[in-house]
N, C-alpha and C positions, 0 to 999 in steps of 0.2 A: 730427248735424253742425251746426256753426255756420255762419252765412251769411257772405258776403263783407263785408257791412256791419259785422257784429259783429267780424270779424277786423280791419277797419280801425280800429274803435274801440279794440280792445285794442292794436293797433300804436301808436295815438296816445298811449295811456297810457305805453307804453315810451319813445316819443319824448320825452315830457315829462321823464322821468328822464334820458335820455341828453343832451338839450340843456341840462338843468340841472346837469350835471356828475357825476351818479352813473352810472358805467359798469360797475360790477361787477354782472353779471346776478343773482347770488345775493342781493346786497343789494337790488336792485330787486324781486326776487320776494318777499323778506322784508317789505319795506315795503308792497307791494301786499297781502300776506297780512294784515298788521296792519289795514290799512284795510278790507279785505273783512270781517274779523272784527268791526270796529266797526260796519260797515254791517249785518251780520247781527244784531248786538245790537239795533239800532234796529228791525229787522223783528220780532224777538221781543217788544220792548216794545209795538209796535203790535198784535200778535196778543193779547198779554195784556190790553191795554186794551179791545180789541174784545170779548174773551171776558167780561171783567168787566161791561161795559155790557150785553151780551146776557143774561147769567145773573143780573145784579143781585147778584153775589157780590163779596167783597173781591178786590182786585187780587192775582193770584198768577202766578208764573212769569215775572215781569218782572225783567230783568237790572239796570235802572237804578232807583234810588229815584224815587218819583213826583215829587219836587220838584227833580229834577236834569235837566230837559229840555235844558239846554245841552250835555249829554254826547251827545245823540242826533244821528246823522248828518243826519236830516231837518231839524234845527234849525240846527246850526252851518254847514251847507253854504250858508246864506243870509247868513252873516256877512261883514263886510269881510275883506280878506286878512289884516291884522294880527290882528284879533280872532279869526278862525278859527285862525290859527297858534298864538296864545297859548292858546286853549281846548284845542286838541288836544294841544299839547305839555305844558301845565301842569295840565290837568284830566283829559282823556280817557285819556291813556297812564298816568298814575299810578293812575287808577281800574282799568284793565284789569290792571295789575300786581298788584292786590290780589284778583283773582278766583280765586285758587288753591283756595279752599274751595268754589267753585261745583261742582256735580255735572257736571263736563265735563272730558273728557280734554284738550281743547284749552286750557282756561283754565290748566292746569298749566304750559304752555310760555310763558305770558305774563309770567312773573315777572321776566324781564329785557328786556321789550319797550321799545324806545326809538324815538323819531322821529328819523330821520337826514336827512330832507328839510331842506335848509339855510335856506330863506327862504320867506316868505309867498306870494310870487308863484308859485313853483313848486308849493307845496302846493295853491293854488287850482286851478291847471291840472290837477293829478293828480286832485283830488277831483271836479272838474267832469267830467273825462273818464271816470272810473270810474262816476260817477253816471249817465252817459248809456248805460251798458251794461245792458240788460234782463237780469236774472238771477232771474226769478220761477219759471221752470220748472226742475225738478230736473235733467233731462237737459242743459238749456242751461247751468246753473251748472257742472256737471261738465265739459262740453265746453269751455267758455270757460277754465276753470282749466287743463285739459290743454293747451289751445293756448298759454296763458301759459308752462306748464312746457316746452313745446317750444321756446320762445324761449331758455330757459336752454341747452338742448342746442345751439342754432344759434349760441350766442355764444362758442364756443371750448372752452377746457379743461374747463368745467363739464359737458360732455356725458357724462362718465363716470358721472354720477348717473342717467342715463336709459337703460334697456334699450329697444331699439326696440319700439314698441307692438305692431306686428304679430307680433313674435316672442313677446311676452308673451301676446297673444291666442291664438296657436297653442298655447302650453303650457297655458293654462287650458282651452281647448276639448278638448285631449287628456285632461286630468285630470278634466274634467266634475264639478265639485264638487256635492255633495248638500246638502239642507237641514240635515242633522245634523252636517256637517263643522265642524271647528275648524281654521282655517287660520293658519299663521304664516310670516312672512318675517323671519328674524333679521338681515337687512341691508336694511332696508325703504326707506331713502332717501325718495323722493317717494311711496312706497306704490303704485307702478304695478301690481304683481302683485295686491295686495289690491283695488284699484279694478277691475281686469279681472275678478276673481272676483265682485265686487259686481254688475257688469254682466251677467255670465253667470247669476247667480242670478236677477236680475230678468227676464231673457229666458226662462229655462227653468223656474223654480220660483216664479213670482210668487204663486200662490195660497198656497203653503206658508209664505211669509215675510211675508205681509201682515197676519196677525192671530194672536192667541193666543200660545202658547209658541213657535211658529216665528218670529214677529216679534221676540219678546224675545231669542231666541238670535241672530237675524240682527243685531240692533242692538247687543247688549251682549257677546256671547260668541264670535262666529264669527271675528272678524278680530283678528289680533295682529301687531304690527310692532315691531322693536327697531332702534335706531340709536344711535350715540354722538356724533352731530353735532346740536346743538340747532337749528340752522337747518333741517336736513333734517326733524327731528321736527316743527317748526312747520309747514313746508310740507306734509309728508306728512299731518299731522293735518287741516289745512285741506282737502286734497284729499279725504280721507275724508268730512269734514263736508259739503262741497259735492256729494258723491255720495250724500248722504242718510243716512250712518251717524252717529248722534248720540253713541254711546259706544264708539268703537273703543279697543282696548287698544294704544295707540301710546306707547312709553315708552323712556326712556334706558337703554341697556345696551350695554356692550362685550361682545358675545356670546362672544368667545373668551377673555376675561380674567376672567370671573366664573363661579363654580360654578353649574351649571344643574340641580342635583339637584331643586330645587323644581318645575321645569318638565319633568322627565324623564317621557316618556310622556304628555304633556298634549295633544298635537295629533294630528289625523288627516291633515293635509296640510301639506307644505312646498312653497312656491313661492319661488324665490330665484335671484338672480344675484349671489353674494357677491363682494366684492373679492378678487382672487387674485394680487395682487402683493406680494412681500415675505415676510418670515418673522417669527416672534415668538420671544422668549426663553422657554426652558422655565419660568423662574421666574414670568413674567407670564401664562402660559397656564393655563386652568382645569385642575385636576388630574383631574377626571372625564373630560375629553377625552383627556388623555395616557394614561389607562387603556385607551382604545379604540385609539388609534394614537399611537406615540411619534414625534413629528415637530415641526418648527418651521414647516413650510410652511402658510400660511394656507388654501390651497385644500383641503388634506387635513383640516385641523382643522375647517373648516366642514362638510365631509361627515360627519366624526365627530359634530359637533354636531347635524346633521340627524337622524342615526340615534338620537342620545340623546333628542331632543325628540319624535320620533314614537312613538305608541302601537303595539303589535302590530296589524298590518293597515293601519297608516297608510302613505300614499303620498307620494313626493317627485318633483318635477320641477325640476331645478337645472341651471344653466349652469356648465360647468367648462372650464378650458383644456385643450388637447390633452395637456399633460404629465400630467394625471391619468389619461388613457387608456393612456399608454404609458411613463410614467416608470419608471426601472429601479431606484430605491432600494428598500430593504426595506419602508419605510413605504408607498410607492406600491403595491407588489405585494400587501402584506398587506391594504390597504384594498380593492383590487379583488377579492381573494379573498373577503373578508367579504361584499361586495355580491353576488357570484355564489354562494358556497357557504352562507353563514349567513343571507343575506336572499334576496330575489327581484329580480334585475336584469331589468327588463322591456324596456328599449330604449336604444339609443344613436343619437341623431339628430345627424349631423355637419353643422355649420353652415359656410357659406362664409366664408372669412377676411375678407371685406370687410363683414360685417354690422355691425361696430362702428366702421367708418370714418365720419368722418375722425379720430376720437379714438384709435383703436387698430386695428392690423391683426392682432391676435392670433387664432390659430386656436382655435375652441371647439367644444363639442358640448353637447347636452342629455342628461342622464342621467335616466331614468325608473326608479324602483325602488319596491318594497314592503317594508316592514319585517315580517319574519315571525319572526325569531330561530330559525328551524328550516329555513332553505333554501327550496327551491321553484323554483329556476331550471331550467327544462327547455330553453327556447330563448331566445336574446336576439335581438330584432328590430333590425336596422340599417337606417338610411336615410341616403343621401347627398343632403343638400339642396344643390342647386347654384345655385338662383336664388330670391330672396325678393320679387321684384316691383320691386326698385330696382337701379340700377346699383351695382356693387361697387367703384367708385372713390370718391374723396373727395367727389364731388358728391352721390352717393346719389340720383340723379334717378329719378323714377318711369318705369318701362318700359311701363306699361299705364295705361288710364284708371282713375279712382278706384274705380269699381265692380268692377274686375277685380283689385284688390289685397286682401291679407289672406287668412286661411285659409278663409273662407266664400264666396269668389267662385266663380262658375260659369264655367269656362274651356273653350275649345277645346283640341285637342291642340297646336296651334301656340302658344297662349298659355301652356300648361303649361311650356314651355321658359323662360319669363320669370318664372313664379311657381309654385314647387313646393308652396307651403303647403297648398292644398286637397288635393293628392295625398297629402301626409304624413298629413293628418287622416283621409282615406278609407282609406288602407292600414293605419294604426294600428288602426282599428276591425276590420280583418280579419286582424290579426297572428296569431291562433290558427286561421285558416282557410286560404284559398288562399295567403297569404303564406308559409306553411311550405314550399310547393312551388316557390317562385321560385328561379331559378338565381342564383348569386353574381355573375353578370355583369350582373344587373339593378340598378336604382337602389335597390331595397330587397330585403332577404332576411333569412332567419333562420339563426342559427348555434347548433347544439346546445351544451349546457353542457360536454360532454366535449371538444369541439373547442377551446373557450376555455381549459379547463384545460390541454390539451396545448400551447397557445401561451403558457403561463406567466401566464395571466389577462390578457394584453394585450387591450385593448379598442379599439385603433385599427382603424378600418373597413378600411383598405387591407391589414391583416394577413389579412383573410378574403375580400376582394373579388377576383374573377377577371376578367381582361381578356378582351374579345371577340376571338377569333382568326379572321381571314378564311380561308375554304377556298381553298387553292391547288392547281391541277391540276398533278400531277407526271407527266412523260412519260419514257419509257425513253431512255437515251443513243442507241440505234440510230435511234429515231424523230427525234431532234434532228439526227443526222448525215445522215439521208436528206433532211430538209427543207433543210439547208444545201447538200447536193449539188444539190437542185432549184433553189434560189436561184442557185447558181453557173451552172447550165445556162441559166437564164432571162437572166442577165446577159450570158453569152457570145452567146446568140441575139440579144439586143437590140443588142449591139455590131455583130454581123454585118449586121443589117438596116440599122443606121445607116451602115455603110461603103458599102452598095449605093446608098444615097440620095445620097451625096456626089458632087459633080462629079469627072470623071476627073483634072483638074488637082490637086484637093485630095487625092486618094489618093496 
């Protein structure tokens, strides 16, 4: 977690942009990303020089030529305003645009980098404020960048690029990646799912990924993300870089419009929240996806893509709109049948409709499945997630203290009503045990494959959920009549006593 002082420094950087007239949060984030990349190159130069001095060997691994010190952050930050502006605009940015041949995924996305900060005074304010933020520690670097990304979401319409981090963390904890996994997000955006998987691996498998073949796989082959927005690719790549992954496979791809035969069966895990608004023309959709499901609906095409990308035994955790669960078209029904009969559908976790507010009120669920190509669904585990620790209105205010939020919090029974995430994680682990015996009136329960088939492969939770009926005592008509007679006699007796008490004149 970053401190309040660090947050204030980040806020000051954003304020410098807003007061300087740059109000588009994505443009702000892109400019910050460029400057952080330039600052990182200076750190690499310093390490390379120190290494050369220590080993008495020639300079190696240095991004800048030895005679171009003016390109370095530590040098130009001391320049006058106009000199700094001219150096960064006319020398540093042209230099980083030519770094595509560098052995770096991130350098590839610098080919169209440009400085959009309009004047020297504003640039000096931004550089000074960024320079004041300590980013030596790996965890701090990642946390600070994530905090910056959170400011995109809080700035309005750009929130669609960010899935709530506690929902991502829940999905990753439930999937529990292993050191040998190869993880892909075909709609990666800011790479939130991949970053959460990185953090999980460092928390649970540190020894396996810190040296040898495990480290090489972790840094070069484990994480893959596709997007067709170059700004998102730049931001996502920097997010991975600041979380310590030097060579992630983050690349441009319109996942639904290109043939994916080369990647078919290449991955062991899919983590994704794909865009699910709109539809595509048949002509612009990859033919290999149309072979799986004939449709123009993007949400169905992405599910078909996930099945295509996974190797047998590979697992997926993906967010889908409710229409995928209960849509009545032939394509909807066929895709659900495939998940249940041809693959192994593990779980459906129903999310509350306010999870994506204030950007959208759409109802969604998380599908968990395993690609088998031979069936294997015996029971499907359903969970109705009613509370995620935040209010479900547009404010999305925290309902509990910070240490009581997220899927790993330890909660009392009363606190569970405000945050169901730890309960989801605990019951998921027992889905093949006591969860099989839970009644359908409970918050979670299992449904046999045959029952799902009988319902036409409808996966809506309320199709199988049963309401709790209160026990009502029923009495015979004669008992009720006898009680009414007794009530009438009591009333008559009471009236008689009242008359005796009244004065004679009142009678």
